[in-house]
N, C-alpha and C positions, 0 to 999 in steps of 0.2 A: 461906646456909643455907636460905633460903626456896625457892631453886631446887632444892636437894638434896632437901628434904622433898617438893616437888612431884613430883620424879622418882621417889622411893620410892613415893609414893602411886600414881603411874601404873603402876609395875611390879607393884603388888599387885592391880591390876584383873584380873578374869578375862579370859582370852584368848577373843575371839569370832571365830568363823569363819563363813563363809557356808554355810548348810545346803545339802547336796547336792540337786540337782534330782531330783524324783520321775520315775523312768523308767516311761513308759507301756508297757503290753503292746502287742505288735504287733496291729493291728486285724484282720488276716487269719490270725493265728496266736496267739490269746490263750491263754496258759498260766497258769492259776490253780491254786494248790495245792488239792488235794482234788477237782479236776474229773477227768473221764475221757472218752475217746473210744473208742467200740467200732465195729469194722468187721467185716463179713462178707466174707471173702476167697474169691473163686472163682479156681481155678487151672486153666489149660488145659495139659494134658500131651500133647505130641506124641511118639508112639512112634518116629517117624522123620521126617526132613526132608521126605519126599515125602507124608507122611500129611496129608490134607486134613480129616479128621474126628477132631479131638483128643478125648481123654477129659477130663472135668471133675470136680472135687471142690471142696468148700467147707469152710472152717474159720472160727473167730472169733478176733479179736485185740482186746484192750482195752489202751489206753495210759492209765496213771494218772499224774497230775501229783503228784510227791512233794514237791518243794520248789523255791523260788526263793531263792537265796542272794545277798545284795548283795556285789558285788566291784568297787570302784573305778569308780563310775558305770556299772555293768553288773550283770546278773543271771546267776548261775550256775544252770543248769536241770538238774533231776534228774527223770527219768521212769522208769517201769517198764512195758514194756521201754524201752531207750534210744531216742531219736529217730532213731538211725541207721536203724532198720528202716523209718521213714517216708520217708527220703530216698535210701536205697540198696537196690536189689533184692538179694535174698538171694544170697550167694556172689560178688558183684562185686568186693568189696575184701577184702584179707587182714587189714588192721589197721583196727579201727574207731576213730573219734574218742574221745579220752579225756575230753573235756568239751564241753558245749554252752553257749554264752554269748549273751545278748542285750544289746546296747548301743544307743546312739543311731543307729548305722548299720544295724542289723538283727540277724538271727539268724546266729550263727557256729558252725561246728564246729572243734574245736581238737585237734590231735595234739601231745602234750607232747614237748619236746625230749629227746634223749638226748645222750650225750657226743660223738657224732660229727656230729650234725645239729641245726640250729635247729628250733624248733617250727614247725608248719604251721597256718595259720589260714585257713579257707575260708568265704566268705560263702555261706550257704544260702538266705537270703531277705532282701532289702534292706528297709530302712524306707521308702525311696522306691520306690513300686511303679508306675512309669510303664510302660504297655504297650509292648512292643517292646524294652525294656531287656534287654541280654544281658551276660554276663561268663563268663570261663573260669578254670579252675584245674586243678591236678594233685594227686592224693593222694600221700602218702608212698610208697605201693607202685606208683606209676606209672600209675594210671588217670586218663586225661584226662577232664575234666568240662566240659560246655558248658551254661550255664544261659540260659533265655529266659523272659520274662514275656508273658502275653497276657490279654485279658479275654474272658469268655464261655466256653461249652462248646467243647471241641476234642477230639473222640474219633473217630479213624478207624474204630473197631470199632462205633460206634453204628449202629443200624438207620436205613434211609432215612426211614421214617415215624416220627413222634414216639411214644415209648413211655413212659408215665407211670411205669413201674417201673424205668426206667433213669435214675440220677441225672445222667448226661451230657446228658439231654434235658430236664431240668427248667428252667423259666424262673425263674432266681434273679436278683434285682435287683442285687446288689452282690457280684460274684465276681471272683476273680483266679486266673489259671492260671499254674502254674510247670512248665516242661518242663526235664528234665535228661537230657542225652545222655552215655552212658558209653562210652568207647573204651578197650579193652584189647587186647593182642595176640590176634588171631583172634576177637574178640568185640565186638559193638556192641549196646548195650541203650538203651532209651528209657523214661523214667518221666515220666508226666504226672499232675499233681495239680491238682484244682480246690479252691480255698479260698474260704470265704464270710466276710464281715465278721462279727466277734463269734462265729463258730462254728468256725473253723479248717478243716481239710481235710474235704471232703465225699466225694470219690472219688479213687482213684488207679488208674492203669493202667500196666502194663509191657508193652513190646514188644521183640522181638528182630528183627534184620535178617539174614535168611538169604540175601539176594541175590534173593529172589523177592517182595520187599515185606515190610512189617512184619507180624509174627505176634503176636497177643495172647497174653500169658503169664499175667498176673494182673489181676484187677479187684477193687478194694477199695471197699465201699459202707458208708457210715455206717449203723448200725442202732440208734443210741441216741437219735435225735430224728426227729420227723415232718418231711417225709413219707417218710423213709427207714426208720423203724422199722416192722416188720410190725404189722398191726392186732391188738389184743388180743382 
């Protein structure tokens, strides 16, 4: 009877589980609810393939962090607009990721499964950011992706002499570069992002390969923090 009583007492004890580990934000891509990133986007429009003097125009884009939702040792990320615009040039993919998730391995874009296909999960930015690391993937609509990491500025369109007004020329102590090459039938595009620790993306550049070398299409510059913000 004593053993039975002891067993009943043990069964009535509250069940204890190990608390889930706190998931740290990515040091080069910190997403905090309520924060925002603002970019001035300059676009180079080439009227023809042979035109060497493109037209340019600018617009502004702000990304607002809406929420981080806990999901089984991961964060579900909600931003407005979606992070797809940061990682994919406009018009390169037909179907956008349905979710963005960060876990211990890095930042992922996810396409939900349908009845005929399994879900697709592509690593956008790894937690381990060794320079020279590369990986590849294919989107559900068949666009081949090649990712590469580097450190320091890397901008083919940057002027030969240092230009303090060009973020690609700034001397930033702790930065990480992410390069994404997109290959679709009849089209190859390149996006380069420079990320700074605790600040996220500083600048983005898009290039097309027309067979005559890379052509600059877009340049995004952070305009919400110094030295990127214009003087008041």
